[in-house]
N, C-alpha and C positions, 0 to 999 in steps of 0.2 A: 554488564551482565549479559550472558549469551541468551538468545531467544529460545534455544532448546532447553536451557536450564529453567527459564521462566515457564515454558510449556509444561515441563515435567513437574515443576513446583505447583502450578495451578491445578493440574490433573490430580496430583497426589493429595493436595489440600482438599479438593472437592470430595475425593473418595474417603479421606480420613474423617471429614465432618459428617458425611452421610452415614458411614459405618459406625462412628462413635455414637451418634444420636440413636441409631437403630439398636445398638447393644444396650445403651443406658435405658432406652424406652422399654426394651424387652424385660429388663429386670423389675420394672414397676407393674408389669402385667401379671395377673393371677395365672397360675398354671392351668386352671380349668377354663381359661378363656378360649373361645372358638373363633379363629380369624375368618372362618368361612361365613360368618354372619354379616360380613361387609355388604351393605345394600348394593344392589345392582346399579342403582343410579349413580353411586360414587364411582364405580368402575367405569361407567359410561362417560362421566364427566372427566375423569382422569385421562381416558383415551382421547377424548375430543381436545382437551387442553394440549396434550402431547402432539397431536396431529397439527393443530393450529400453530403451535410454537415451532414445529419442524418446518412448516411452510414459511414462517417469518424468518427463520434462520437461513433457509435456502435463498430467499429473496435478498437478504442482507449480504450473503456471501457472493451472490451473482452481481450485486451492485458494486461492491468494493473491488471485485475482480475485474469488472469492466472498466472501472475508473483507473485501476493500476495499469491495465493493458494500454489504455489510451494515453496515459502519462508516459509510459515507457516508449511508446511509438513516437511521441513528440520529441523525446530525447534523442532517439535514433535519427529522426528526420533533421533535427538541428545539427547534430554532430556530422552527419553525412553532407549536409549542405555546406557547412563550413569547410569540410575536407575538399569538396569540389571547388570551392573558391580558391583554396590554397594550391590545388593542382592546376586548375585552368588558368590561373594568373601567370603561368609559365610563359604564355604568349606575350606578356607585356614586357616593357623595357626593364632591364635588370634593377634599376633603382626603384621603380614602381612595384615590381614583383617582390623584391625583398621587403619593402615597407609594408605591403599588404600582408604578406605571410607573417611578418613580425606582429602586426596588429591582430591577426587571427589567433596566433598562439597566445598573445597577451589576454585576449578575451576568453579563450578556452581555459587558460590557467586560472583566471579570476573566477570563472564559473565553478570549476572543480574545487579549488582550494578556499575561496572566500564566499562565493554566493551560495553554494550548496548548503553549508552549515546554517546560514541565515535562513534559507528557504525551508529547511527541515524544522527549524526552531520557531519561526514566526509565520511561515506560509507566504512570504513575500520575496520578491526579487530585489536586488540592489540597484541603486541609481548608477553606481559605477559600471555595472555590467551593461546597462543601457547605453552609457556613454561610450564604452569600448566597442560595442557593436555598431554604434553610429559612426565611429571612426573608421571601421572596416567599410561601411557603406560609402563614406566620403572618399576613401582611397579608390574604390572602384568607379564611382560616378564622376569623380573629378579628372580621371585620366582621359586624355585625348588620343584616340587610336591614330597610329602613324601610317598604317597601310590597311589593305583589305583583310589580311589575316587577323590583325588585332581587332578590326571592326567586327569580324565574325565572332570573336570571343567576348566582345563587350556585352552584348545583350544576355547571353547565357550566364555570365557572371552576375549581372544585375538580378536575374531570376533566382540564382542560388542565394544571394544575399537576402532577397525578399522571402525566400523559403525559410531561411534561418530565422529571420525576424518573426515570421508567422509561427514557427515552431516554438520560439521563445515566448511569444504571447500565449500560446496554448499551455506551455509549461507553467506560466504564471497563474493561469486559471485553474490548473490542477494541483497547485502547490499546497493547498489546505487539506484538512481532513475531509474524507468523503461523508462519514456518518455524522449527522447532527446530534447534539447532546440529548435531545428528547428521544431519539431512536435508541441511543445507548441505554437510557433509563428504561425503555420498554424491553430491551433485550435482557438486561440484568434482572429486572423485575419478573419477566417471563421465566427466566432460568430458576429463580427462587421458587416461583409458583410450581413449575413443572417438577422440580426436585422435591418440593414440600409435599406434593400430592402423593409421592411414593408412600408416605407414612399413613395416608388414609386407607391404604390397602392392607394394613396390619401385617406387614412382612415380619417374619420371625428370624431367628439367628441361624437358620440352616445354611450350610455352605452355598447352596444354589441360590438362595434368595439374597444373601449378602454379596455374592459375586455379581449378580444381575444389577443390584442397586449400585455397586461400585462402578461397574462398566457404564451404566446409564449416566451417572453424575460425571464421570471422567469424559464421556463423549460430549456432553454439553459444555464442559470446561474447554475441551479441545476446539469445539466450533466457535466459541466466543473468542478464544485466543486467535483463531484463524481470521476472524473478522477484524480483530484489533491489529493484527499484523498487516493485513491488506488495506486497512483504513488509511495508512500512510502511502499514497500512490508512488512515492519515490523511495520507499523503504525507511528504515530507522537509522541508517548510517550513510556516510558519504560514499562508501564503496558499493552500496547496494544497487545504484542505478547509474553511476557515472562511467560504467564500462565503455559505452559507445565513444565517449570523449577520449578516455585513456587508451583505447585500442587504436584510434586513428591518429592521435597526436602524442608526441614524445614530450610530456610535461612532467 
């Protein structure tokens, strides 16, 4: 199911629920009822709840956005470090060069096709990926440079393998969801309260009031969807964040 379809469905459902309740509620109100009699304290409380909830939503969006940016930066760093290993190993003997490049490609292929779905589903990396990266490290560290040119390439290769390992560890730390369950409970409960307080203002069935109520509820639905979408640092599909790997390697 497309994320755009989910977004439109959520916003449409929020509008439909609010407008339906408003219309049905209006039918039960006497024609001589004066909505201007709403106490000022209710209007003040409604405004305060809306402001506080808006701040909470802003903080939640900032948190998930920062987590996603950090996660994607780790992916770029890992892919770039592995690409540097594959390129700089050109200085090694043909047999060692081909073996290292083969192992790098095997690791990248495993990450994209095998490890990524597991990471999205369970929030954990695979042992096989760890073993394949260890094999790349072994290829680099076990090689004995034959001359000064190879010796000068040895340490930078070790550094790039270390950078890939560090980026992988950071990817493991960011693999899970950003928002705890209790925060989601607060966000959903706050949305229900914020939308529910609309009805304390005694809105009627005038086009202007119905339009504002629909836009308000749709906006809250959109912001909650935005948080849900960003709550997965690596997206909800394999192709969402594996671009750095597929762009640098032909797998």
